[in-house]
C-alpha positions in Angstrom: 5.3 57.8 -76.2 2.7 55.7 -77.9 4.2 56.6 -81.2 7.8 55.7 -80.3 9.2 52.3 -79.7 11.7 51.7 -77.0 14.9 50.0 -78.2 16.1 46.7 -76.9 19.4 48.2 -75.8 17.6 50.7 -73.6 15.5 47.9 -72.0 18.7 45.9 -71.3 20.4 48.9 -69.6 17.4 49.6 -67.5 17.1 45.9 -66.4 20.8 45.8 -65.5 20.7 49.0 -63.6 17.6 47.8 -61.6 19.3 44.5 -60.8 22.5 46.2 -59.5 20.5 48.7 -57.5 18.4 46.0 -55.9 21.4 43.9 -55.1 23.1 46.8 -53.4 20.1 47.7 -51.3 19.5 44.0 -50.3 23.2 43.6 -49.3 23.1 46.7 -47.1 19.8 45.6 -45.5 21.1 42.1 -44.7 24.3 43.4 -43.3 22.5 45.8 -41.0 20.0 43.1 -39.9 22.8 40.6 -39.3 24.7 43.1 -37.2 21.6 43.9 -35.2 20.8 40.1 -34.8 24.4 39.6 -33.6 23.9 42.3 -31.1 20.7 40.7 -29.9 21.8 37.1 -30.0 23.6 37.0 -26.6 20.6 38.7 -25.0 18.2 36.2 -26.7 20.3 33.2 -25.6 20.3 34.6 -22.0 16.5 35.0 -22.0 16.0 31.5 -23.5 18.2 30.0 -20.8 16.2 31.9 -18.2 12.9 30.5 -19.6 14.3 27.0 -19.7 15.6 27.4 -16.1 12.2 28.7 -15.0 10.5 25.7 -16.6 12.6 23.4 -14.6 12.0 25.4 -11.5 8.3 25.4 -12.2 8.3 21.6 -12.5 10.2 21.3 -9.3 7.7 23.5 -7.5 4.8 21.5 -9.0 6.3 18.4 -7.5 6.9 20.0 -4.1 3.3 21.3 -4.2 1.9 17.9 -5.0 3.8 16.3 -2.1 2.7 19.1 0.2 -1.0 18.6 -0.9 -0.7 14.8 -0.2 0.9 15.6 3.2 -1.9 18.1 4.0 -4.6 15.6 3.0 -3.1 13.0 5.3 -2.9 15.6 8.1 -6.5 16.6 7.6 -7.5 13.0 7.6 -5.7 12.4 10.9 -7.3 15.4 12.5 -10.7 14.3 11.3 -10.1 10.9 12.9 -8.9 12.4 16.2 -12.0 14.6 16.2 -14.1 11.4 15.6 -12.4 9.7 18.5 -13.1 12.7 20.8 -16.7 12.7 19.8 -17.2 9.0 20.0 -15.6 8.8 23.4 -18.5 10.9 24.7 -21.2 9.1 22.7 -23.3 5.9 23.3 -24.8 3.7 20.7 -27.5 1.7 22.3 -26.0 0.1 25.4 -22.4 0.2 23.9 -20.1 3.1 24.4 -17.6 3.8 21.7 -14.5 4.5 23.7 -11.1 5.7 22.7 -8.9 2.7 22.4 -6.3 4.0 24.8 -6.1 6.4 27.7 -5.2 10.0 26.9 -2.1 9.9 29.0 -0.7 6.8 27.2 2.0 7.6 24.6 2.0 5.1 21.7 5.1 3.7 20.2 5.5 5.2 16.7 6.4 2.6 14.0 6.1 2.1 10.3 4.0 -1.1 10.2 2.6 -3.7 12.5 2.5 -7.2 10.9 0.0 -9.5 12.7 0.4 -13.2 11.8 -2.9 -14.9 12.5 -2.3 -18.2 14.3 -4.0 -20.8 16.5 -3.2 -23.1 19.4 -2.8 -26.1 17.1 -0.3 -24.2 14.9 3.0 -24.5 16.8 4.8 -26.2 14.0 3.5 -23.6 11.5 4.9 -20.8 13.7 8.3 -22.6 13.9 8.4 -22.9 10.1 7.8 -19.1 9.8 10.4 -18.3 12.4 12.9 -20.6 10.5 12.3 -18.7 7.2 10.9 -15.2 6.8 10.3 -14.0 10.4 13.3 -12.8 12.4 13.6 -14.0 16.0 15.3 -12.8 19.2 17.5 -9.7 18.9 16.9 -9.5 15.1 13.2 -9.1 15.8 13.9 -6.3 18.3 16.4 -4.7 15.8 13.8 -4.7 13.1 11.5 -2.7 15.4 14.2 -0.2 16.4 15.8 0.4 13.0 13.0 -0.1 10.5 9.9 0.5 12.6 8.4 -2.9 11.7 6.7 -4.8 14.5 5.9 -8.5 13.9 3.7 -10.6 16.2 1.8 -13.8 16.1 -1.8 -12.9 16.9 -3.8 -15.3 19.1 -6.5 -15.2 21.8 -7.1 -17.6 24.7 -8.8 -21.0 25.0 -12.4 -21.5 26.1 -11.0 -22.5 29.5 -8.7 -19.6 30.2 -5.6 -20.6 32.1 -5.9 -24.2 30.9 -3.3 -26.5 29.3 -3.4 -24.7 25.9 -2.8 -21.3 27.5 0.0 -22.6 29.7 1.8 -24.1 26.6 1.5 -20.7 24.9 2.8 -18.9 27.9 5.9 -21.1 27.8 6.3 -20.4 24.0 5.9 -16.7 24.5 8.5 -16.6 27.3 10.9 -18.2 24.9 10.3 -16.1 21.8 8.5 -12.9 23.0 6.7 -12.6 19.6 3.0 -12.8 20.5 0.1 -10.3 20.6 -2.4 -11.9 23.0 -6.0 -10.8 22.4 -8.9 -10.9 24.9 -10.7 -13.3 22.5 -11.8 -17.0 22.6 -10.1 -18.8 19.7 -12.3 -20.5 17.1 -12.4 -20.8 13.3 -15.9 -19.3 13.1 -14.8 -16.3 15.1 -12.2 -15.0 12.7 -14.2 -11.8 11.8 -14.3 -11.0 15.5 -10.6 -11.8 16.0 -9.7 -9.6 13.0 -11.7 -6.7 14.3 -10.1 -7.1 17.8 -6.6 -7.4 16.3 -6.8 -4.0 14.6 -8.4 -2.4 17.7 -5.7 -3.8 20.0 -2.8 -3.0 17.6 -4.0 0.6 17.3 -4.1 0.9 21.1 -0.4 -0.1 21.4 1.4 1.1 18.3 1.0 4.3 16.2 1.7 2.8 12.8 1.3 4.0 9.3 0.1 0.5 8.3 -1.4 -2.5 9.9 -1.1 -5.9 8.1 -2.8 -9.2 8.7 -1.3 -12.4 7.3 -1.9 -16.1 7.9 0.7 -18.3 9.4 0.8 -20.6 6.3 1.7 -17.9 3.9 5.3 -17.1 2.7 6.2 -13.4 2.9 9.1 -11.4 1.6 9.3 -8.7 4.2 11.6 -6.4 2.2 9.1 -6.4 -0.7 6.1 -5.9 1.7 7.8 -2.9 3.3 8.7 -1.4 0.0 5.1 -1.9 -1.3 3.6 -0.3 1.7 6.0 2.7 1.6 4.7 3.6 -1.9 1.3 4.6 -0.3 2.7 6.2 2.9 1.5 9.7 1.8 -2.1 8.6 1.3 -4.6 8.7 4.1 -6.9 5.8 3.5 -5.5 2.8 1.7 -6.6 -0.9 1.5 -4.0 -3.1 -0.1 -4.2 -6.7 -1.2 -5.3 -9.1 -4.0 -8.8 -7.9 -4.7 -11.3 -10.7 -5.6 -15.0 -11.1 -6.0 -16.0 -14.7 -5.4 -19.4 -16.3 -5.5 -21.7 -16.1 -2.4 -22.1 -19.7 -1.3 -25.7 -20.4 -0.2 -25.6 -24.2 0.6 -25.1 -25.3 4.2 -22.0 -27.5 4.7 -19.8 -25.7 2.2 -16.5 -24.5 3.6 -17.2 -20.8 3.0 -21.0 -20.9 3.4 -22.5 -17.5 4.0 -25.6 -17.7 6.2 -26.6 -14.2 5.3 -26.4 -14.9 1.6 -29.8 -13.2 1.0 -28.2 -9.8 1.7 -26.2 -10.1 -1.4 -29.2 -10.4 -3.8 -30.2 -13.3 -6.0 -28.7 -16.8 -6.1 -25.5 -16.8 -8.1 -24.4 -13.3 -7.2 -20.9 -12.4 -6.2 -19.4 -10.5 -3.3 -18.2 -6.9 -3.7 -14.5 -6.5 -4.3 -12.4 -7.3 -1.3 -8.8 -8.4 -0.5 -8.3 -12.1 -0.2 -7.8 -13.1 3.5 -4.3 -14.6 3.2 -2.7 -11.2 3.5 -3.8 -7.6 3.3 -2.9 -4.2 4.8 -4.8 -1.1 5.8 -3.5 2.4 6.6 -3.7 4.0 10.0 -7.0 5.9 9.5 -8.8 2.7 8.5 -7.5 0.8 11.5 -8.5 3.6 13.8 -11.9 3.7 12.2 -12.3 0.0 13.0 -11.2 0.5 16.5 -13.6 3.4 17.1 -16.6 1.7 15.5 -15.8 -1.8 16.5 -19.1 -2.5 18.5 -21.3 -1.7 15.5 -19.3 -3.2 12.6 -21.2 -6.1 11.2 -19.4 -9.5 10.9 -20.1 -11.9 8.1 -19.2 -15.5 8.2 -15.9 -14.9 6.3 -13.3 -12.6 7.7 -12.1 -11.2 4.4 -15.7 -10.4 3.4 -16.3 -8.7 6.8 -13.3 -6.4 6.3 -14.3 -5.6 2.8 -17.7 -4.6 3.9 -16.2 -2.2 6.5 -14.3 -0.6 3.7 -16.9 -0.5 0.9 -18.8 2.5 2.1 -15.8 4.7 2.9 -13.6 7.0 0.9 -10.9 4.3 0.5 -8.4 3.6 -2.2 -8.5 -0.1 -3.0 -5.1 -1.2 -4.3 -5.2 -4.5 -6.2 -1.6 -5.8 -5.9 -1.1 -9.2 -7.6 2.4 -9.6 -6.1 0.6 -10.3 -2.8 -0.9 -13.5 -4.1 1.7 -15.4 -6.1 1.6 -19.1 -6.4 4.2 -21.4 -4.8 7.1 -22.7 -7.0 7.4 -22.7 -9.9 5.3 -19.5 -10.2 7.0 -17.3 -7.6 10.4 -18.8 -8.5 10.0 -17.8 -12.2 8.9 -14.3 -11.2 11.9 -14.0 -8.8 14.3 -15.0 -11.6 12.8 -12.4 -13.8 13.4 -9.7 -11.2 9.7 -9.5 -10.0 10.1 -10.8 -6.5 6.7 -11.5 -4.9 5.4 -10.0 -1.7 3.6 -13.2 -0.7 3.1 -16.7 -2.0 0.6 -19.4 -1.3 -1.5 -22.1 -3.0 -5.1 -21.1 -3.8 -6.2 -24.7 -3.5 -5.2 -24.8 0.2 -5.8 -21.1 1.0 -2.1 -21.0 2.1 1.0 -23.0 1.3 -0.1 -26.6 1.1 1.6 -28.7 3.9 3.3 -25.5 4.9 5.2 -27.0 7.8 7.1 -29.2 5.4 7.2 -26.8 2.4 7.8 -23.4 3.8 11.6 -23.8 3.8 11.4 -25.0 0.1 9.3 -22.0 -0.9 11.6 -19.6 1.0 14.7 -21.0 -0.7 13.1 -20.9 -4.1 11.3 -17.5 -3.9 12.9 -15.7 -1.0 14.4 -12.2 -1.6 17.4 -12.9 0.7 17.9 -12.3 4.4 19.4 -8.9 3.9 16.6 -7.4 1.8 14.5 -6.1 4.6 17.5 -4.1 6.0 18.0 -2.5 2.6 14.4 -1.7 2.0 13.8 2.1 1.6 10.9 3.0 3.9 
């Protein structure tokens, strides 16, 4: 072979024959593969659809499991609180017994939320301005309780001279409107921490609510937005909702918000821990029950909102900082409403409420209100 050269014609014939043979084999192989793929294709599509369907089912199951876990957490929390009530009802701390807030044979009214509107003897005109705007009256107030499970009451104690002129005037107003929660408490500005503590304890003993809210009588509230906001956290066991702030600890006597126990917060110039501003805030059932159980040993600072924050700070609590609960008065809340972001509550920081609220509450309601029907459409 080394001695003989292969001619060009022979090489061309061999190349052509190899090309034709390769084409024939490739064609047959592709045809066979294509037929097999055609046979497998329906089965493949079916399996693919099953996998996709299973993925959707899995996501649905994950969502259901997540909700079930949240519900279980809340149930466990409720059982823990009931156990604490049972234990505390048999315990003494010093000379003070921690008693269960209601007798065991008393059935509580189940509701969604209790809205306590903090008021005073001198605030009759403020109460009337609230009734004329964002708080239902008469049969509408009763209907709100029946259909939406929302209880609204003005919260007040009694005068230093129980049964005096102030108390009799309030008796007359209560007979007319039937919208008060009367506390066994002597009214006074410097007793707000005590009043707040007693409000939650009393409310818990009357209503079995998911949430308990405190709001001042010079704040404008959109009840539909408040209900919708609270409902978002219904599955969670311990929630503290409001506009969280951390203001300076005021050490000088004579200042409006002076803190006599300032030394407990460290050096001069320090700030308070995060807590909800006092104009409006809400807590879930477990936290209100905790306050009720431990009421005798909960420390009270000079400022009511600081006191509540101190009761929450050492607990496993979710702090929800909701800026819609501290909008300004018009034009602030008006612009937000026009943009579709209706506020939960509006007030003036400079006045710690709506400035001159008796005269301005109607204006704020007309400018920033959600509409009278919003509360009835709120999904709770």
